[in-house]
Each structure stands twice: as C-alpha cells, then as structure tokens.
N, CA, C and O of each residue as an XYZ file, in Angstrom:
452
protein
N     130.442    104.735    157.167
C     131.018    104.655    155.866
C     132.522    104.558    155.964
O     133.140    105.133    156.860
N     133.085    103.850    155.065
C     134.528    103.664    155.033
C     135.168    104.783    154.211
O     134.680    105.169    153.149
N     136.300    105.296    154.757
C     137.001    106.347    154.029
C     137.705    105.750    152.832
O     138.191    104.620    152.883
N     137.756    106.488    151.790
C     138.458    106.028    150.608
C     139.911    106.458    150.692
O     140.211    107.541    151.196
N     140.823    105.615    150.200
C     142.231    105.963    150.176
C     142.462    107.108    149.201
O     141.884    107.152    148.115
N     143.320    108.031    149.616
C     143.633    109.161    148.744
C     144.596    108.752    147.634
O     144.585    109.326    146.546
N     145.444    107.733    147.928
C     146.416    107.280    146.933
C     145.899    105.982    146.314
O     145.542    105.061    147.048
N     145.851    105.886    145.006
C     145.419    104.624    144.393
C     146.456    103.521    144.651
O     147.647    103.818    144.741
N     146.033    102.263    144.770
C     146.959    101.172    145.087
C     148.098    101.019    144.088
O     149.170    100.539    144.454
N     147.891    101.416    142.836
C     148.943    101.276    141.839
C     150.102    102.229    142.119
O     151.253    101.919    141.813
N     149.798    103.381    142.699
C     150.819    104.385    142.945
C     151.434    104.287    144.339
O     152.421    104.961    144.630
N     150.871    103.473    145.178
C     151.360    103.369    146.555
C     152.704    102.648    146.589
O     152.836    101.567    146.015
N     153.703    103.229    147.253
C     155.031    102.630    147.372
C     155.212    102.150    148.806
O     155.328    102.958    149.727
N     155.234    100.834    148.992
C     155.419    100.281    150.328
C     156.888    100.023    150.670
O     157.188     99.540    151.762
N     157.791    100.333    149.770
C     159.210    100.167    150.027
C     159.736     98.789    149.694
O     160.935     98.546    149.833
N     158.883     97.880    149.259
C     159.313     96.524    148.924
C     159.781     96.486    147.474
O     159.175     97.085    146.586
N     160.870     95.766    147.265
C     161.366     95.590    145.905
C     160.467     94.606    145.163
O     159.816     93.772    145.794
N     160.421     94.689    143.833
C     159.516     93.815    143.075
C     159.862     92.329    143.191
O     158.984     91.487    143.007
N     161.120     91.985    143.492
C     161.467     90.558    143.593
C     160.946     89.910    144.880
O     160.951     88.685    145.009
N     160.496     90.736    145.830
C     159.907     90.194    147.045
C     158.402     90.094    146.848
O     157.666     91.047    147.104
N     157.966     88.962    146.401
C     156.548     88.771    146.134
C     156.013     87.735    147.126
O     156.380     86.562    147.061
N     155.154     88.168    148.033
C     154.612     87.280    149.049
C     153.158     86.911    148.787
O     152.482     86.405    149.683
N     152.678     87.148    147.606
C     151.292     86.809    147.305
C     151.137     85.295    147.267
O     151.937     84.592    146.649
N     150.113     84.809    147.926
C     149.833     83.373    147.936
C     150.662     82.597    148.949
O     150.556     81.372    149.008
N     151.481     83.270    149.744
C     152.297     82.574    150.745
C     151.722     82.867    152.115
O     151.215     83.957    152.380
N     151.813     81.856    152.988
C     151.329     82.024    154.348
C     152.485     81.802    155.311
O     153.303     80.906    155.103
N     152.557     82.595    156.343
C     153.553     82.397    157.391
C     153.097     81.292    158.339
O     151.904     81.005    158.444
N     154.049     80.679    159.022
C     153.735     79.625    159.974
C     154.021     80.158    161.363
O     155.143     80.575    161.649
N     153.028     80.149    162.220
C     153.198     80.655    163.566
C     153.923     79.637    164.425
O     153.550     78.464    164.448
N     154.960     80.076    165.133
C     155.683     79.213    166.052
C     156.504     78.137    165.372
O     156.651     77.037    165.905
N     157.037     78.438    164.211
C     157.750     77.432    163.422
C     158.950     76.854    164.179
O     159.199     75.650    164.108
N     159.677     77.679    164.886
C     160.876     77.230    165.594
C     160.670     77.120    167.098
O     161.642     76.946    167.833
N     159.457     77.214    167.568
C     159.175     77.240    169.004
C     159.630     75.969    169.715
O     160.322     76.050    170.730
N     159.258     74.809    169.206
C     159.601     73.547    169.875
C     161.113     73.322    169.906
O     161.648     72.849    170.909
N     161.794     73.655    168.827
C     163.247     73.496    168.793
C     163.905     74.403    169.827
O     164.863     73.990    170.482
N     163.422     75.604    169.982
C     163.990     76.523    170.964
C     163.739     76.028    172.379
O     164.575     76.228    173.260
N     162.613     75.392    172.609
C     162.314     74.873    173.938
C     163.223     73.710    174.303
O     163.532     73.527    175.481
N     163.660     72.919    173.331
C     164.557     71.794    173.582
C     165.987     72.262    173.813
O     166.751     71.589    174.504
N     166.355     73.389    173.253
C     167.713     73.895    173.352
C     168.419     73.765    172.017
O     167.980     73.023    171.139
N     169.526     74.500    171.869
C     170.235     74.475    170.599
C     171.707     74.786    170.825
O     172.092     75.247    171.900
N     172.518     74.538    169.826
C     173.953     74.762    169.880
C     174.360     75.745    168.788
O     173.878     75.677    167.657
N     175.271     76.674    169.156
C     175.775     77.655    168.210
C     177.267     77.433    168.048
O     177.992     77.358    169.040
N     177.740     77.327    166.804
C     179.162     77.185    166.497
C     179.664     78.524    165.981
O     179.187     79.021    164.961
N     180.636     79.111    166.690
C     181.199     80.403    166.291
C     182.588     80.144    165.723
O     183.468     79.640    166.421
N     182.782     80.491    164.455
C     184.074     80.305    163.794
C     184.907     81.567    163.980
O     184.567     82.627    163.454
N     186.002     81.446    164.732
C     186.876     82.580    165.024
C     187.851     82.817    163.872
O     188.046     81.951    163.019
N     188.462     84.008    163.861
C     189.395     84.371    162.794
C     190.640     83.499    162.791
O     191.234     83.263    161.739
N     191.043     83.010    163.986
C     192.265     82.200    164.053
C     192.020     80.741    163.670
O     192.930     79.921    163.786
N     190.846     80.407    163.230
C     190.547     79.050    162.775
C     189.905     78.165    163.819
O     189.482     77.054    163.501
N     189.818     78.623    165.063
C     189.196     77.823    166.111
C     187.685     77.993    166.060
O     187.159     78.961    165.511
N     187.020     77.032    166.645
C     185.565     77.063    166.687
C     185.126     77.055    168.144
O     185.516     76.170    168.906
N     184.329     78.019    168.530
C     183.767     78.082    169.873
C     182.344     77.548    169.801
O     181.541     77.981    168.974
N     182.049     76.604    170.679
C     180.717     76.007    170.699
C     179.996     76.470    171.958
O     180.507     76.306    173.066
N     178.822     77.041    171.790
C     178.011     77.464    172.921
C     176.692     76.717    172.887
O     176.029     76.652    171.852
N     176.316     76.158    174.017
C     175.070     75.406    174.140
C     174.066     76.251    174.897
O     174.343     76.721    176.001
N     172.911     76.440    174.309
C     171.833     77.171    174.953
C     170.729     76.179    175.261
O     170.121     75.615    174.352
N     170.473     75.970    176.532
C     169.466     75.000    176.935
C     168.083     75.603    176.920
O     167.902     76.769    176.571
N     167.115     74.807    177.299
C     165.753     75.307    177.341
C     165.607     76.379    178.417
O     166.340     76.382    179.406
N     164.676     77.267    178.219
C     164.444     78.349    179.167
C     163.612     77.823    180.323
O     162.569     77.201    180.124
N     164.086     78.082    181.534
C     163.359     77.687    182.738
C     162.885     78.956    183.415
O     163.686     79.843    183.707
N     161.618     79.047    183.660
C     161.073     80.238    184.285
C     160.737     79.941    185.741
O     160.143     78.911    186.059
N     161.126     80.855    186.612
C     160.840     80.723    188.036
C     159.643     81.577    188.389
O     159.438     82.650    187.821
N     158.862     81.097    189.323
C     157.751     81.891    189.830
C     158.326     83.076    190.602
O     159.436     82.979    191.124
N     157.599     84.191    190.688
C     158.133     85.386    191.342
C     158.552     85.172    192.796
O     159.554     85.736    193.238
N     157.791     84.359    193.550
C     158.154     84.147    194.952
C     159.454     83.363    195.085
O     160.204     83.580    196.037
N     159.735     82.458    194.154
C     160.987     81.697    194.165
C     162.124     82.566    193.642
O     163.233     82.514    194.173
N     161.868     83.354    192.620
C     162.898     84.202    192.029
C     163.406     85.249    193.016
O     164.517     85.757    192.858
N     162.608     85.578    194.031
C     163.041     86.544    195.035
C     164.253     86.027    195.818
O     165.053     86.826    196.307
N     164.398     84.720    195.940
C     165.510     84.130    196.678
C     166.742     83.892    195.807
O     167.836     83.695    196.336
N     166.587     83.907    194.503
C     167.691     83.606    193.594
C     167.903     84.772    192.632
O     167.147     84.913    191.671
N     168.915     85.613    192.869
C     169.121     86.774    192.003
C     169.676     86.443    190.623
O     169.481     87.209    189.680
N     170.376     85.290    190.490
C     170.964     84.948    189.193
C     170.994     83.432    189.020
O     170.664     82.685    189.941
N     171.392     82.991    187.833
C     171.377     81.563    187.532
C     172.422     80.798    188.341
O     172.231     79.617    188.632
N     173.515     81.448    188.706
C     174.557     80.768    189.490
C     174.025     80.338    190.857
O     174.341     79.245    191.327
N     173.220     81.189    191.500
C     172.660     80.831    192.804
C     171.645     79.694    192.682
O     171.545     78.856    193.579
N     170.903     79.660    191.597
C     169.959     78.563    191.370
C     170.725     77.255    191.182
O     170.350     76.229    191.751
N     171.804     77.286    190.381
C     172.607     76.085    190.155
C     173.235     75.581    191.444
O     173.259     74.374    191.684
N     173.747     76.487    192.285
C     174.340     76.073    193.566
C     173.309     75.413    194.470
O     173.601     74.405    195.114
N     172.104     75.975    194.521
C     171.046     75.395    195.358
C     170.646     74.012    194.846
O     170.427     73.097    195.640
N     170.551     73.858    193.537
C     170.173     72.553    192.976
C     171.277     71.520    193.188
O     170.983     70.354    193.452
N     172.546     71.928    193.078
C     173.646     70.987    193.337
C     173.638     70.519    194.780
O     173.911     69.350    195.053
N     173.327     71.423    195.716
C     173.217     71.048    197.125
C     172.084     70.053    197.327
O     172.227     69.089    198.080
N     170.977     70.281    196.668
C     169.832     69.372    196.771
C     170.162     68.013    196.166
O     169.774     66.984    196.720
N     170.868     67.989    195.045
C     171.245     66.729    194.405
C     172.160     65.924    195.318
O     172.064     64.698    195.366
N     173.052     66.605    196.046
C     173.967     65.913    196.960
C     173.219     65.235    198.102
O     173.708     64.253    198.659
N     172.055     65.737    198.456
C     171.272     65.149    199.551
C     170.483     63.912    199.128
O     170.126     63.086    199.968
N     170.212     63.782    197.838
C     169.428     62.661    197.333
C     170.340     61.450    197.168
O     171.380     61.544    196.515
N     169.959     60.299    197.760
C     170.805     59.110    197.578
C     170.788     58.647    196.129
O     169.750     58.666    195.468
N     171.946     58.233    195.649
C     172.048     57.795    194.261
C     171.532     56.373    194.117
O     171.708     55.536    195.003
N     170.893     56.118    192.988
C     170.458     54.749    192.697
C     171.626     53.999    192.116
O     172.420     54.556    191.357
N     171.731     52.755    192.464
C     172.788     51.929    191.901
C     172.383     51.493    190.497
O     171.197     51.405    190.179
N     173.369     51.226    189.674
C     173.105     50.806    188.306
C     172.400     49.447    188.344
O     172.843     48.528    189.033
N     171.335     49.336    187.620
C     170.589     48.080    187.570
C     169.497     48.011    188.618
O     168.672     47.097    188.581
N     169.466     48.944    189.546
C     168.425     48.939    190.576
C     167.114     49.358    189.939
O     167.059     50.348    189.210
N     166.070     48.611    190.211
C     164.773     48.894    189.614
C     163.795     49.335    190.683
O     163.952     49.035    191.866
N     162.793     50.048    190.239
C     161.726     50.429    191.150
C     160.865     49.203    191.424
O     160.802     48.277    190.615
N     160.202     49.212    192.581
C     159.303     48.114    192.919
C     158.141     48.097    191.938
O     157.637     49.149    191.544
N     157.718     46.905    191.546
C     156.616     46.785    190.594
C     155.273     47.037    191.263
O     154.295     47.409    190.614
N     155.249     46.831    192.550
C     154.004     47.035    193.267
C     154.315     47.749    194.568
O     155.448     47.741    195.048
N     153.284     48.366    195.131
C     153.448     49.133    196.343
C     152.970     48.302    197.524
O     151.882     47.729    197.488
N     153.773     48.240    198.552
C     153.386     47.511    199.761
C     152.761     48.510    200.711
O     153.404     49.475    201.126
N     151.515     48.280    201.052
C     150.822     49.172    201.973
C     150.267     48.363    203.123
O     149.975     47.174    202.993
N     150.130     49.026    204.235
C     149.535     48.357    205.394
C     148.033     48.319    205.200
O     147.412     49.312    204.820
N     147.461     47.156    205.465
C     146.015     47.040    205.337
C     145.381     47.288    206.681
O     145.900     46.885    207.722
N     144.263     47.953    206.639
C     143.539     48.229    207.868
C     142.881     46.932    208.350
O     142.407     46.116    207.558
N     142.871     46.781    209.624
C     142.231     45.587    210.212
C     140.730     45.669    209.995
O     140.112     46.715    210.192
N     140.151     44.529    209.582
C     138.705     44.501    209.361
C     138.026     44.371    210.699
O     138.444     43.584    211.548
N     137.006     45.124    210.878
C     136.256     45.060    212.121
C     135.032     44.180    211.902
O     134.311     44.296    210.911
N     134.840     43.327    212.843
C     133.658     42.453    212.753
C     132.460     43.234    213.242
O     132.566     44.037    214.169
N     131.332     42.999    212.624
C     130.101     43.665    213.038
C     129.671     43.116    214.374
O     129.623     41.901    214.568
N     129.368     43.979    215.269
C     128.971     43.565    216.617
C     127.464     43.569    216.677
O     126.816     44.560    216.341
N     126.892     42.410    217.126
C     125.436     42.319    217.264
C     125.040     42.808    218.646
O     125.729     42.544    219.632
N     123.955     43.502    218.706
C     123.453     43.998    219.990
C     122.379     43.112    220.513
O     121.833     43.369    221.586
C-alpha cells in the first residue's frame, strides 16, 4: 500500500514563486551538448573598456595508460608538436593518388602429373 501524504498538495510550499509555472513544459536533454563539443568563445568585457577573448576548444580525453605519460596539457602539446615536425608537409595543390598501386602475385600454372 502506498503511504498517504500528511500535507495536502494545496498547502505544500515547494519554495517556487507563482510566476515560475512549468506546467506543460518539457526540458530538452543535451540541448547544448553538440555546441560544447565543437568549442566556444567567451568575450570578457573589462572595466577599462578592453575585451578579453578566450577560446575553449573541444574536450579531448586521454586513455589512462596514455595520461600516465602526460601530467598536463602543455606536455601533450609539446609531444604533438614534435610529432608534427616529423611528418613531411604536403605541397599546396598536391593530391592523393586516385588509385593504389600494388604488386600482383605471380600466377602459378597448374602442373600436370
């Protein structure tokens, strides 16, 4: 059996003001999720009239075994810059091959006994 409430619903005070009426409204789950994954920019207006712009990029998560080698984001950035320096740069206008050239195996002739 279900217990009955000791306080009737009319007398219950949930602390909400009467102008906050959420009846008939539904919340949307993950409304800003995709935008946060892409990254966003924050403009901070200082008292002296200047504007500071901060860019927050998408969150990159490292696996625990990789994170053991990189204590902070600066070490990750240094490692990636070193890796980028090792990769040869493509020249402007250079295109990838449209087809792959592979070595074909020599066909063996059937030997009659």
